[in-house]
C-alpha positions in Angstrom: 7.9 -9.6 -18.4 5.4 -11.0 -15.9 7.0 -13.7 -13.8 4.5 -16.1 -12.4 5.4 -17.7 -9.1 5.6 -21.3 -8.6 4.3 -23.3 -5.4 7.7 -22.7 -3.4 8.0 -18.9 -4.2 4.4 -18.4 -3.1 5.2 -20.4 0.0 8.1 -18.0 0.6 6.1 -15.0 -0.1 3.1 -16.1 2.0 5.3 -16.4 5.0 6.8 -13.1 4.3 3.3 -11.5 3.9 1.9 -13.0 7.2 5.0 -11.7 9.1 4.6 -8.3 7.7 1.0 -8.4 8.7 2.0 -9.3 12.2 4.1 -6.3 12.4 1.4 -4.1 11.4 -0.6 -5.5 14.1 2.3 -5.1 16.6 2.8 -1.3 15.9 -0.9 -0.4 15.5 -1.1 0.8 19.1 2.0 3.0 18.7 0.4 5.4 16.2 -0.9 8.1 18.7 -0.5 11.6 19.6 2.9 13.1 20.4 5.0 10.4 18.7 7.5 11.5 16.1 7.6 9.8 12.5 11.3 9.0 12.8 10.9 7.2 16.4 8.0 5.4 14.9 9.9 4.3 11.9 12.7 3.4 14.3 10.4 1.2 16.7 9.0 -0.6 13.3 12.2 -1.6 11.9 13.4 -3.3 15.1 9.9 -5.1 14.7 11.0 -6.1 11.1 14.3 -7.2 12.2 13.0 -9.4 14.8 11.1 -11.4 12.3 14.0 -11.7 9.9 12.5 -9.0 7.6 14.3 -6.7 5.8 12.8 -3.2 4.7 13.1 -2.9 0.8 12.7 1.0 1.0 16.0 1.5 3.0 18.6 2.1 0.8 16.3 2.1 -2.3 17.6 5.1 -4.6 19.3 6.6 -1.3 16.1 6.3 1.0 17.2 6.3 4.4 14.4 4.5 6.2 12.4 1.3 6.8 9.2 2.9 6.3 7.0 5.5 4.4 4.8 7.5 6.6 2.5 9.9 5.2 0.1 12.3 7.0 -3.1 13.9 5.9 -2.8 15.7 2.4 0.6 13.5 1.8 -0.3 10.8 -0.6 2.7 8.3 -0.6 6.4 8.2 0.2 6.2 10.4 3.3 9.9 10.7 5.0 10.2 9.9 8.7 11.2 13.0 10.5 12.3 13.4 14.4 10.4 16.9 14.3 7.4 15.6 12.9 5.0 14.8 15.6 1.3 13.1 15.2 -1.7 15.1 16.4 -5.1 14.3 17.2 -7.0 13.6 13.9 -4.2 12.9 11.7 -4.9 10.5 8.9 -1.6 8.4 8.8 -0.7 5.9 5.9 2.3 3.6 6.6 3.6 1.8 4.0 6.3 -1.1 4.1 8.0 -3.4 1.8 9.9 -6.4 3.3 11.9 -9.5 2.1 12.8 -12.7 3.7 13.9 -15.8 2.4 14.4 -14.1 -1.0 11.1 -13.0 -1.6 8.8 -9.6 -1.0 5.5 -8.5 0.4 4.3 -5.0 0.1 1.4 -3.7 2.5 0.2 -0.1 3.6 -2.6 0.9 6.1 -4.3 3.8 7.2 -4.4 5.0 10.7 -6.2 7.7 12.4 -4.7 9.5 15.6 -7.5 9.5 18.2 -11.2 9.9 17.4 -12.1 9.6 13.8 -15.0 11.6 12.7 -17.6 10.4 10.2 -16.3 12.4 7.0 -12.9 10.8 7.7 -14.4 7.3 8.6 -16.5 7.5 5.3 -13.5 8.6 3.3 -11.0 5.7 4.7 -13.7 3.1 4.2 -13.7 4.3 0.4 -10.1 3.4 0.2 -10.5 0.0 1.7 -13.6 -0.9 -0.2 -11.6 0.3 -3.5 -8.9 -2.2 -2.4 -11.2 -5.1 -1.5 -12.9 -4.4 -5.1 -9.7 -4.8 -6.8 -8.6 -7.9 -4.9 -11.9 -9.7 -5.8 -10.9 -9.5 -9.7 -7.6 -11.2 -9.0 -9.1 -14.1 -10.9 -7.2 -16.4 -13.5 -8.6 -15.9 -16.7 -9.5 -12.0 -16.0 -7.5 -9.2 -17.1 -5.7 -6.2 -15.0 -8.1 -3.6 -16.4 -10.7 -5.4 -14.6 -8.7 -5.0 -11.3 -8.0 -1.4 -12.2 -11.6 -0.4 -13.4 -13.1 -1.8 -10.0 -11.0 0.3 -8.1 -12.1 3.4 -10.2 -15.6 2.7 -9.6 -15.8 2.4 -6.0 -13.8 5.4 -5.5 -15.3 7.7 -8.0 -19.1 6.5 -7.2 -18.1 7.9 -3.5 -17.2 11.1 -5.1 -13.5 11.0 -4.5 -10.7 10.7 -6.9 -8.0 8.4 -7.8 -4.4 9.6 -8.0 -3.2 8.6 -11.4 0.4 9.4 -11.0 1.2 6.4 -9.2 0.4 2.7 -9.3 0.4 -1.1 -7.8 3.1 -3.4 -9.3 4.1 -6.8 -9.6 6.1 -8.1 -6.7 8.1 -11.4 -5.9 12.1 -11.5 -5.6 12.0 -7.9 -6.4 10.1 -5.0 -4.9 9.1 -3.9 -8.0 8.4 -6.1 -10.9 5.9 -6.0 -13.9 3.1 -5.6 -14.5 2.2 -2.1 -13.5 -1.6 -2.1 -11.7 -3.2 1.0 -12.5 -6.1 2.3 -10.0 -8.1 3.5 -13.2 -8.8 1.7 -16.4 -11.5 -0.2 -18.7 -12.6 -3.3 -17.7 -11.4 -6.4 -20.4 -8.3 -4.7 -21.0 -4.7 -5.4 -20.1 -2.5 -8.4 -19.5 -4.7 -11.6 -18.9 -4.3 -12.9 -14.9 -2.5 -16.2 -15.0 -2.2 -18.5 -11.9 0.9 -17.5 -9.8 0.7 -13.8 -10.7 1.5 -11.9 -7.9 0.9 -8.3 -7.6 0.7 -5.4 -5.1 -2.5 -3.5 -5.3 -2.5 0.1 -3.9 -5.5 2.5 -4.5 -4.2 6.0 -3.6 -7.0 8.4 -3.4 -7.9 12.2 -2.6 -11.0 13.6 -1.3 -11.4 15.5 -4.5 -9.7 15.8 -7.9 -6.3 17.6 -7.4 -2.8 18.0 -8.8 0.1 16.4 -7.1 3.4 17.6 -6.3 6.7 16.3 -4.8 8.3 18.1 -1.8 11.4 19.4 -1.7 12.7 16.1 0.1 12.3 14.7 -3.2 10.0 11.8 -2.1 7.0 12.8 -0.5 3.9 13.2 -2.9 1.1 15.8 -1.9 -2.3 16.6 -2.9 -2.1 20.3 -3.6 -5.5 21.3 -2.8 -5.0 20.6 0.7 -7.7 17.8 1.1 -6.9 14.5 2.6 -5.3 11.5 0.8 -5.6 7.9 1.7 -3.4 4.8 0.7 -3.9 1.2 1.3 -1.9 -1.8 -0.1 -2.0 -5.6 0.0 -0.2 -8.3 -2.0 -2.2 -10.8 -3.8 -1.4 -14.0 -5.7 -3.8 -15.3 -8.3 -4.5 -19.1 -7.4 -6.7 -21.7 -8.7 -8.8 -21.0 -5.4 -9.0 -17.4 -6.3 -7.2 -14.5 -5.0 -4.9 -15.0 -1.9 -4.0 -11.8 0.0 -1.0 -12.7 1.7 -0.6 -9.7 3.9 -3.7 -10.5 6.0 -3.9 -13.2 8.5 
């Protein structure tokens, strides 16, 4: 069941989202060559705690870390590792869902270690453009299929592929709520968007169409053909004034 948020709940979510965005801004300079993904996770968790934010991934189905850190062909749910170090040219995706005052916000961004070449820049731009296209359709009276179709259109028109095995989701008091928010679909279909609906929109894309597999850690999802994967995410609320992105400040 989709649960619209009232003004007080939106205010709590907004505060959580803004604090989470601050954390991303603070740790961005730490995504550098030579740092281990476990060290990065530990530093990020300290930043979360300092703001009163509680990671929602840590403890979820036995997961041990505050963040998911996925590199290059890894799509989502990459597990921090003390022996996994960042290298020049790596495409790093960091995903964090945090809770404060009873309400959550979810956010993911792409980072490139060192210099970004033109091919990589264009690929990452497609991911962000598809996210923005989806967000623009979080309008009262539209349907979730409009969000999904807008994402798919941007991704596929650029010659890239949508990962269909995972999707965005509703969010609020819990990290995952109804509805499921696909990154592909037909405009004019799906649930009607109503005032107060809160969703996490998260395009997951690959350079070319490929199968997805889960690594032996039970979490990390990888593009099987070795091509790069990108993942970006924002938490968005449908308001009378249009879509409000609470994970951007």
